[in-house]
C-alpha positions, -999 to 999 in steps of 0.1 A, spaced: -719 249 -409 -709 259 -436 -668 253 -425 -648 287 -433 -615 283 -456 -605 317 -457 -569 320 -436 -565 352 -426 -532 374 -437 -536 409 -419 -544 420 -383 -583 430 -394 -585 399 -408 -580 378 -378 -602 405 -357 -628 397 -379 -626 360 -379 -624 362 -343 -659 384 -340 -642 413 -319 -648 433 -346 -680 442 -373 -677 462 -404 -695 489 -386 -665 495 -362 -639 495 -393 -656 521 -415 -660 540 -389 -625 539 -372 -613 540 -417 -594 511 -412 -574 505 -441 -592 467 -460 -565 452 -475 -583 413 -480 -617 420 -493 -624 385 -475 -630 408 -448 -666 418 -461 -669 387 -476 -674 372 -438 -688 405 -420 -713 410 -454 -724 382 -467 -749 391 -487 -744 420 -500 -752 432 -533 -736 443 -566 -747 461 -594 -726 473 -633 -721 508 -639 -729 507 -681 -693 526 -689 -690 505 -726 -702 507 -757 -721 475 -781 -739 482 -814 -729 479 -851 -719 493 -880 -743 522 -890 -767 509 -863 -783 529 -826 -756 524 -796 -758 513 -769 -746 506 -734 -728 480 -723 -709 473 -684 -674 459 -708 -656 491 -721 -630 472 -745 -598 492 -748 -564 483 -781 -536 489 -779 -510 482 -810 -480 475 -803 -445 461 -818 -458 426 -811 -495 432 -825 -534 443 -810 -535 444 -771 -571 441 -758 -579 450 -727 -613 453 -711 -628 474 -684 -655 470 -660 -671 492 -628 -690 480 -601 -708 491 -569 -716 472 -541 -739 480 -510 -757 460 -485 -789 489 -491 -782 502 -454 -759 527 -453 -729 506 -472 -717 513 -507 -682 511 -527 -671 512 -559 -646 495 -576 -630 495 -614 -613 462 -630 -588 459 -660 -577 423 -676 -573 407 -708 -599 389 -700 -636 401 -691 -644 375 -658 -606 383 -644 -618 421 -653 -649 418 -628 -630 398 -605 -609 425 -600 -638 452 -601 -656 435 -574 -629 427 -547 -614 467 -552 -651 478 -546 -648 452 -513 -618 470 -503 -635 505 -507 -665 502 -489 -675 540 -469 -703 542 -443 -729 570 -458 -744 596 -435 -781 595 -437 -810 609 -425 -833 637 -434 -825 668 -440 -847 688 -458 -872 721 -446 -902 703 -461 -898 669 -444 -896 667 -408 -900 632 -401 -867 623 -385 -861 592 -410 -825 585 -426 -844 583 -460 -824 605 -478 -792 627 -468 -791 647 -439 -773 681 -453 -758 691 -488 -725 678 -505 -705 679 -531 -684 662 -549 -655 660 -581 -640 633 -608 -623 651 -633 -647 670 -653 -675 663 -634 -688 675 -601 -718 671 -587 -735 687 -555 -756 662 -538 -794 677 -518 -818 664 -493 -850 658 -504 -886 652 -488 -899 617 -483 -919 602 -513 -896 623 -541 -877 594 -552 -839 597 -564 -843 624 -585 -811 619 -609 -801 595 -642 -799 562 -637 -764 544 -634 -766 568 -601 -794 554 -589 -778 524 -583 -752 537 -565 -781 558 -539 -801 525 -540 -772 506 -528 -764 526 -500 -797 525 -487 -808 566 -502 -846 564 -509 -850 602 -519 -823 627 -531 -820 657 -558 -788 657 -578 -776 688 -597 -740 678 -623 -716 698 -640 -688 684 -671 -692 659 -694 -715 633 -675 -723 610 -705 -686 598 -685 -704 571 -663 -668 560 -647 -663 597 -636 -701 603 -629 -698 573 -603 -666 584 -587 -677 618 -579 -709 608 -569 -690 588 -547 -662 618 -535 -696 632 -525 -713 602 -505 -684 605 -486 -683 643 -482 -711 641 -461 -698 643 -429 -675 672 -438 -707 696 -437 -723 709 -415 -762 724 -416 -747 760 -412 -726 753 -448 
């Protein structure tokens, strides 16, 4: 059996290590996760996806999207470069999170993004909310939901079984890791800004419990 080297510093961490609380209970009670090690311990098989927030390519050539965003700041001491990374984590069964990290080194930016995503997990309310589908399975969302980030606004719509993920490629990563198999999405604003787009989608997933079928 693998030896546990993590020493919890918070009360929640101690409860998790002692087996007195589950990840579902933590998320349902909206408890704050300050130690990402809690997630590592309770959800060891969490999957990770990169969001393509940067641009690559050569001069005069066609550009393409990459996971790393590079920014430069000119100061009196010279030019300082920082790297930014955004990741999505999830168990493909109703739990998902997003996080961003910035650093002078790409690896450190990734580790920060991963830690932030684990501390930003939510429990997604899934269901079968489309009038054409009455299967009763948790393959879509139970009803319409809205999200916003910056100039981007999104509307999530329930879809019948078999429709799939009707949205852009980056948003598909979020829905797949959340365990959503069928959904339709309407977007408004500057959706090419993938950071705001994913944050708006995530906001809409968080807002699902705030709505009911009468809205």
